[in-house]
C-alpha positions as CSV (number, residue, x, y, z in Angstrom):
1,X,62.9,6.4,-25.2
2,X,61.2,4.8,-22.2
3,X,62.6,2.0,-20.0
4,X,61.3,-1.5,-20.6
5,X,58.5,-2.5,-18.2
6,X,60.7,-4.9,-16.3
7,X,63.1,-2.1,-15.4
8,X,60.4,0.4,-14.5
9,X,60.0,0.9,-10.7
10,X,56.5,0.8,-9.2
11,X,56.8,4.5,-8.5
12,X,57.6,5.3,-12.1
13,X,54.7,3.1,-13.2
14,X,52.4,4.9,-10.8
15,X,53.5,8.2,-12.3
16,X,52.6,7.0,-15.8
17,X,49.3,5.8,-14.6
18,X,48.4,9.1,-12.8
19,X,49.4,11.0,-15.9
20,X,47.2,8.9,-18.1
21,X,44.2,9.3,-15.8
22,X,44.7,13.1,-15.7
23,X,44.9,13.2,-19.5
24,X,41.5,11.4,-19.8
25,X,39.9,13.6,-17.2
26,X,39.4,10.9,-14.5
27,X,37.9,12.5,-11.4
28,X,38.7,12.3,-7.7
29,X,41.9,10.3,-8.2
30,X,43.3,8.8,-5.0
31,X,46.6,6.9,-4.7
32,X,47.1,4.6,-1.8
33,X,50.4,3.0,-0.9
34,X,50.1,-0.7,-0.2
35,X,53.8,-1.3,0.7
36,X,54.1,-3.3,3.8
37,X,50.3,-3.9,3.9
38,X,49.7,-6.2,0.9
39,X,51.6,-8.6,-1.2
40,X,49.4,-8.0,-4.3
41,X,50.9,-4.6,-5.3
42,X,52.8,-1.6,-4.2
43,X,50.1,1.0,-5.0
44,X,46.3,1.2,-5.6
45,X,44.7,4.0,-7.5
46,X,41.0,4.7,-7.3
47,X,39.2,7.2,-9.6
48,X,35.9,8.0,-11.2
49,X,34.5,8.6,-14.6
50,X,31.3,10.5,-15.2
51,X,29.5,7.7,-17.1
52,X,29.9,4.0,-18.0
53,X,31.3,5.1,-21.4
54,X,33.9,7.3,-19.8
55,X,34.9,4.7,-17.2
56,X,35.4,2.1,-20.0
57,X,37.4,4.7,-22.1
58,X,39.7,5.7,-19.3
59,X,40.5,2.1,-18.6
60,X,41.0,1.1,-22.3
61,X,43.3,4.1,-22.9
62,X,45.3,3.4,-19.8
63,X,45.9,-0.3,-20.9
64,X,46.8,0.8,-24.4
65,X,49.2,3.5,-23.3
66,X,51.0,1.2,-20.9
67,X,51.4,-1.5,-23.6
68,X,52.4,0.9,-26.5
69,X,54.6,3.3,-24.6
70,X,56.1,1.0,-22.0
71,X,55.6,-2.6,-23.2
72,X,53.6,-3.3,-20.1
73,X,50.8,-6.0,-20.2
74,X,47.9,-5.4,-18.0
75,X,44.8,-7.5,-17.0
76,X,41.5,-5.7,-17.2
77,X,38.1,-6.8,-15.8
78,X,34.7,-5.2,-16.0
79,X,35.0,-3.0,-19.1
80,X,31.9,-4.5,-20.7
81,X,29.6,-2.8,-18.1
82,X,31.7,0.2,-17.3
83,X,30.4,0.4,-13.7
84,X,33.7,-0.7,-12.1
85,X,36.8,-1.6,-14.1
86,X,39.8,-3.2,-12.5
87,X,43.2,-2.9,-14.2
88,X,46.0,-5.1,-12.8
89,X,49.4,-3.7,-14.0
90,X,51.3,-6.0,-11.6
91,X,52.8,-3.3,-9.2
92,X,49.7,-1.0,-9.4
93,X,46.1,-1.9,-9.1
94,X,43.7,0.6,-10.7
95,X,40.0,0.8,-10.0
96,X,37.9,3.1,-12.2
97,X,34.3,3.6,-11.0
98,X,31.1,5.3,-11.9
99,X,30.6,7.7,-8.9
100,X,27.5,5.8,-7.5
101,X,29.4,2.4,-7.6
102,X,32.5,3.9,-6.0
103,X,30.3,5.4,-3.1
104,X,28.7,2.0,-2.6
105,X,31.9,0.0,-2.3
106,X,34.0,2.7,-0.5
107,X,37.4,1.1,-1.2
108,X,39.2,4.1,0.0
109,X,37.8,3.6,3.5
110,X,38.9,0.0,3.4
111,X,42.5,0.6,2.3
112,X,43.4,4.1,3.5
113,X,45.7,4.2,6.6
114,X,43.5,4.6,9.7
115,X,45.1,7.9,10.5
116,X,44.2,9.4,7.1
117,X,40.7,7.9,7.2
118,X,39.9,9.9,10.4
119,X,41.1,13.3,9.1
């Protein structure tokens, strides 16, 4: 039995999200800690799908798993086009991109700590 969503820590939620993305073959998964840098969430996850269809499927399955397995409601934007889907789970913000769109917006460069971005 899993803990109710209000008792799940943001790190536990992140673990469930990363497992879901791995199960659905998301590519180039990057997790960025936002603690102390943003009030919007504790973590941001950025990943890619190979096509618009896969991007939408990854996002839909993640939202469904969080709701069914953990009672966690999420907001989802952009699934209609499948270029860039944003999932707001509260403590973790997830971005699922087609590779070309991800390259264009380069969110990792904007949010990665400056030390990591230089490496």
